[in-house]
C-alpha positions, 0 to 999 in steps of 0.5 A: 499499499502506498504511504501517506506523506505528511508535509508540515509547513513550519512557519505558522507553528513557529510563530504560534510557539514564539508568541505563546511560549514564554521567552524565559525558555532559553538554552544553556548559553541564555539564548531564547529557544521558546519557538524551538521548544513550542514547535518541537512539542507540536511536532511530537504531538502530531507524530504521536497522533498521526504515526507517519511513516513518511514526513517532512518539514518545510521552513521559510528562510525569510518570513517576509520575502521571497523571489516574488519580491523581484517582480512585486516589491510590495509582496509581504512588505507591509508586515513588521519585520520578524523579531531577530530573536525568532529569526535566530531560532530558525536554524536551531529548529531545523536541527532539532527537527532533524534530531527527531528523525524528520527530513527538513527543507529550506531554500534561500528564496522560495517559501515553504509553500513552494517547497511543499508544492515541489515535493508533491510535484516531484514524487507523486504517483497515482496512488500516493496520498499527501497530508499538508499540515498548515494554517495557510489557506494558500496551500489549499490550492494543492488539495486534490483527491490525493492531497488533504489539507489539515490544520490540527490546531483548529481541528480542520480538514479539507478535501476538495469538497471541503475547499469548495464549501469553505471558499466557494471554488474548487482547489484548482481555482484557489489561485484565481480566487486570490487573484481576484479578491487578494490576500491582505496577509501577504499584501496581494492586491487583487482587483478593486471592488471584488471581495471573496463572495464576488470572486467565487461567483465570477469563477463559478461562471467563468472558470478562471481569471484568463476567461474572465478578463476577456470580458474586461476593458480596464487594463489596470484591473486585468494586470492586477488580477493576473499579477495577483494570481501569479503571486498566489501560485505555489512554485514547482521549482524550489531548489531541493533534491527529494525522493520518497525514501528520503522522507521516511520517518527515521525516529529520534536521535536519542543521543542528540536529543539527550545533548539538547536536554542536558544543555537546557538542564544546565541552564536551569541549574544556573538559574536556581537560587543558591541554597542557604547554609543551615549549618551557620 
């Protein structure tokens, strides 16, 4: 029986851990590891429930930019710059996930969405199934009969019917949908005057942006729609090397995990108050 491949989008869960786990969680050198701690805790819980045979985690090297900024400088530019203390926890998170026996991917100019899309494109066959684990709605564009979108924190699962029920369009129309109504989170402009409901209605009638814009005369709106669709589309050319066998879950590297634990314990010992000498 072909395996189910679990593909984790790290960024939303790293951010969640950064904001929810106290900054007082530090390593032996006193550097914050609250995002690492929270994210690996999330992964341990997910693995315990899903029991994957094949799994990978895709990271964003930069939270606020990618190759998309080359042709649209405003892409994600409205966001506040990610905290340096969080940026500094990306590489330790990669190392910690590898120590958990999970293959990781990170690219300098491609986003985790692009990496996940590239993995599916390169190793998918007619029988294999994928579980995309994320809270980013953009990734629902990859949903199909063999790809399910899962948000375990909110306990949400989307197959093709679920995507259609949620957004009013098929998964293969999600990029058209975002091209029309835009995405404020990523600063994708969309088309002025078109919101989610109107976008869904237009696509139900016309099928795609390319068909729809044939009926338009406003050049600015056509350009914005096509640009926005391009921004929303996950790339299939992330610079990674991947095989199905490389995604096999290896289990914990006990020695490395013990070393990490010792580092954390050493810091805890340093911060304990010295005991009073009762002999005096």
